N, C-alpha and C positions, 0 to 999 in steps of 0.2 A: 413503412419501415419499422422494425421492432427497436425500441429503446435500448441503447447499449447499457451493459451492466454498470459501467463506471458513471453513467449519468444518473443511474438510480441508486448509487451508493451501495452496490453490492460487490463483495469481494470477487475479484476475477482470476486471482492466481491460486494454484494448488497450495494447500497447507497441510501440515502433519500434526496428528495429535496421537496419544497413546492412551490405552485403558486396558483393564485386567478383568478376566472372569475367573472362576475356580479352575477352568480347564486351560485357558490360553492367555497370553499377552498379545495384544493387537496393536499394530502400528496402522493408523487410519489416515488415509490420503483424502482430503476433501477436494473434489473437482468442481469447477464452475459449471453453471447450467446453460450458458448463453452460447449460441452458435458462433458468434463473432469471436469468441475466445477458445475455439475448439483446439487450437495449437497447444494451450495450456492443459487441456484435457489429455492430450497424447502423453505429455509428460507424466501425468498422474497414472493414466490407465495402464501404461506400459509396465508399471511396477506392481500391479495388483495380483494377489493370489485368488481374490473373489471380489465381488462388488455388491454393494447395497444400493439398489436403485430406488431413489426417492421420487415419489409421484404425488402430486396434489390431488386429493379426492374431489376438490372443487373444480380443477381445470382438466383433470384427466390426462391422457397421453398427449403431450405437446410435440411440436417439430423438434425441439431440442431433446426431448425424451428419446425420440427414434434415432437421433444422430448419436446420442451417448450409447444407445444399445448397439448400434452398428459398429461404432469405434470400438467398443468393449470387445465385440467378437473379432474385429480385425486385428487388434493388437494382443489377442490370445487370453483374455480374462476367462477363466474356465467356468465359472459359476456366478450366477447373480441371485440375490434374493431381494424382495421388495418391501419398502416401507411406505405404506399408503398414509401420507400426511394429511392433516387438517380435517380428519374425520369428525372432529367435534362440530364442524360447520355444516355437516350433512346428516339430516334426520331420516331420510328415506333409505331404508336398507337396500332397495331394489337399485338405486343409483350406485351405491358402492359396489354391488354385485356386477353391474354393467361396466364400471371402471376396471374391476379386476379382470373380467373377461377380456376387455380390450388390451390390457397390459399383457396377459398371457398370450394373446394372439400375436402381438407385435414381437415379443420375445421368441415365441416359437417360430415365427416367419423368418427371424434372424439366426436360427439354429441353436437356440438355447433350450434345454430340457426343462419343460414347465410341469411335468407330471407331478412331482413331489415338491416343487419349489414353494417355499413359504411366502405368503403375503401378509405382513403384519399391518393391522389397522391401528392407527394411533395419531397423536398429536404432539409435535415437538414442543410447542409453545406451552400447552397444558401440562406436559410432564415437568417442564421447567418450573411451572408455577406450582407444582406439588400436588395436582389432582391424582388421586389414587389410581383411578382407572387407566390413566394414560401413562403414569409411572410404571405400572404393570406392562404396558405395551412396549416400553423400552426394554424391561427385563425380558419379555417374550422375544424381542429381537435379538438380545445377546444370546438367549438359549438357542435360538435358531442358527446363529453364527456357529455356536459351539457344535451343534449336532448335524447340520446340513452341509457344512464346509469341511472337507477332509483336511487332515494334517498335510501341508505342502512338503514335498520332497525337495530337500536343499542340496545343491551341487557343491559340496565342500571340498572335494578332493582335487578339483582342477585349479589352475592358477587364478589369482585374485583379479577380478574384473569389476569395475563399478562405473556405469555411465554417469557422468557429471551433470547434475541437475542445476546446481547453483555454485557461485563463487563469492567468497567473503574475504576481503582484505583486512587483516588484524595488524594494526601499526606495531611495529617493533617485534612481532612474532612470526609472521609469514602469511600464507594464504590458506583459508579453509575451503576445501572442495566438499560439497554436500551431494548426497545421492543414495541410492539403495544398492547394496552389494548384490551383484547378480550371481556371482560364483566365487568359490574359494573362501578365503579368510585373510585377515590382515592384523598385525600386531605392531605395537610401539617399536620405533627404531628400525623398522623394516624398510627396504628400498622399494620405491614404485616408479613406474614409468608412466608418463602423461602423454597420450597420444592425441592426434587431431589438431594440434596447433603448430603451425610452421614446421619446426623440427621437434622430434621426440625428445622430451626432458626427462631427467631423473631427479627424484627428490627423496628425502628421508621423512618418514612419518614421526612427527614430534608430539602428536596428540591425537586422541580418538574420543569422540563424544556421540552419544545417542540420547536424544531428548534431554540435553543438558546434564547428562550423566556421564562421568568419566569411564572409559573402557580400557584405561591403560594397562590393567592387569589381565583382563580376560580376553581383550581383543574383539574384533568384529567378524561376523560370520555372514555367509549368504543368506538374504532376507533381511538383514538390519538396514534400517535408515540411519545413516550416520553422517557426521562431519569429520573430515580428515585434516589435520593441520600439517601443512607441508612446508618444510624448510627451504628458504632461498628461492621461492616462487613468487 
């Protein structure tokens, strides 16, 4: 039986980070890689406009790789590109080519278009350590995101809808509901309905944040990953 991620000290929940290129602002949802925590992957994958599939050049396509690909297809992730990690540990070019062919084969068999799909060779560790070759591979990955992934079409005109991913109680202020806005927009002081718990409840939005930045003036829109402070909940 495979070791569970929590026993190996690996993060098993989805997490969110943000970064910026000259073309776009990205909200990045990091999903766990272990099949035992696939339910957490569903929360992350269902929010994606595209995906970066990270595959170890040492291990190649693993069972959890196939599960991630299948799930990404099932929840409607439109496009994937690939970051082939740990390439610094493989000296044989032919091995890397075989791994790439295997990845394309699995993606194609699950309905993804692989004809023009970028596979970026790199090493996350060596890029963090500042090795120029691998820093450039991260730059290449960002460029691939900018060019291969089309601008998503946001549904801004329909009523506000946000599936709740997490709930945080803030003592003395209320409850923060976190998630990705699926459609519409929301602004401070607007009323929202909370569905799916016993009886439908109504509340007033008293705070909006995205990555710890206040959105009190501009509001939040479809595609944003936000936290909504709700009064009286």
